[in-house]
Structures are given as structure tokens and as C-alpha cells.
C-alpha positions as CSV (number, residue, x, y, z in Angstrom):
1,M,-23.2,-8.3,2.6
2,A,-19.3,-9.3,2.1
3,I,-16.6,-8.1,-1.0
4,Y,-14.3,-11.2,-2.2
5,I,-11.3,-11.2,-4.0
6,I,-10.7,-13.5,-6.9
7,S,-6.9,-14.0,-8.2
8,N,-3.7,-15.4,-8.5
9,N,-2.1,-12.7,-7.8
10,N,-1.4,-13.1,-4.3
11,Y,0.7,-9.7,-3.7
12,L,-2.6,-8.1,-4.9
13,K,-4.8,-9.9,-2.9
14,K,-2.8,-9.1,0.2
15,G,-2.3,-5.5,-0.4
16,I,-6.1,-4.8,-1.3
17,V,-7.3,-7.3,1.6
18,L,-4.5,-5.3,4.0
19,L,-6.0,-1.3,2.2
20,A,-10.0,-2.7,3.7
21,K,-8.7,-3.4,6.9
22,D,-7.6,0.4,7.0
23,V,-11.1,1.5,6.6
24,N,-13.0,-1.4,8.4
25,I,-13.8,-3.6,5.6
26,E,-13.4,-7.3,6.0
27,I,-12.7,-9.0,2.6
28,K,-12.5,-12.4,1.4
29,K,-9.9,-14.7,-0.2
30,E,-12.3,-17.3,-2.3
31,T,-10.7,-18.9,-5.3
32,I,-13.6,-19.3,-8.6
33,H,-14.1,-22.8,-7.3
34,Q,-14.9,-21.8,-3.3
35,L,-17.1,-18.9,-4.5
36,P,-20.4,-19.5,-3.1
37,V,-22.1,-18.0,-6.1
38,E,-25.7,-19.1,-5.5
39,K,-25.3,-17.6,-2.1
40,L,-24.6,-13.7,-3.8
41,T,-27.0,-11.4,-3.4
42,F,-26.7,-7.8,-5.1
43,D,-25.6,-6.1,-1.7
44,D,-22.3,-8.8,-2.5
45,T,-19.2,-7.4,-4.6
46,V,-16.7,-9.6,-6.1
47,I,-13.5,-8.5,-7.8
48,L,-12.1,-10.6,-9.9
49,H,-8.4,-10.1,-11.3
50,L,-7.9,-11.3,-14.7
51,H,-4.7,-12.2,-16.4
52,L,-2.7,-14.9,-18.8
53,N,-2.6,-17.5,-15.6
54,N,-6.8,-17.7,-14.7
55,K,-8.7,-16.8,-17.9
56,C,-10.5,-19.9,-17.2
57,C,-12.5,-17.4,-15.1
58,A,-13.9,-15.4,-17.8
59,R,-16.4,-17.6,-18.1
60,Q,-18.5,-16.7,-14.6
61,I,-18.6,-13.2,-15.5
62,S,-22.0,-12.9,-16.6
63,K,-23.1,-15.3,-14.1
64,L,-21.2,-13.0,-11.4
65,N,-22.9,-9.9,-13.2
66,S,-26.0,-11.3,-12.7
67,K,-26.2,-12.3,-9.0
68,C,-24.2,-9.1,-7.3
69,K,-22.1,-5.9,-8.3
70,L,-18.6,-6.9,-9.9
71,M,-15.2,-5.9,-10.7
72,I,-13.2,-6.6,-12.6
73,L,-9.2,-5.6,-12.7
74,L,-7.6,-6.3,-16.0
75,N,-3.7,-7.0,-16.2
């Protein structure tokens, strides 16, 4: 089981990673292009932060949703 966060906002990424460390959960910071989509399973979770600066990531929503658990944060 792996948890990934994809965001252009570094403060949001670092904040979520620090919060997760307090409860002994590891969250990996990735970009949409570096995410190992072919290796994802339904046990994995992707946190996708959509913003005007990375709206191209919205095309990946249906693909990610069929491969893993997906949480979308809208700004």
C-alpha cells in the first residue's frame, strides 16, 4: 500500500506529508508524469490537487480512479 500526493503547491505537499508522519504514514511526493500508474493497485491511494496551474492533470482522473483510490482536492 502506497500513498502519493500530486500537487504544484509545495506548502500543501509538505504540510500533508508532515501531518501523515505524525501518525506514522508515509506519503510520497510525485508529479503526474513520474507516478508509476502501471504499478498502482486498489490498495494504493493518490491525492491529486487540481488547480489552474496543473489543470492538465484532470485528464488522468478516470485512469487513476480505475486503478487506485483517488482523492481530489480542488482549489
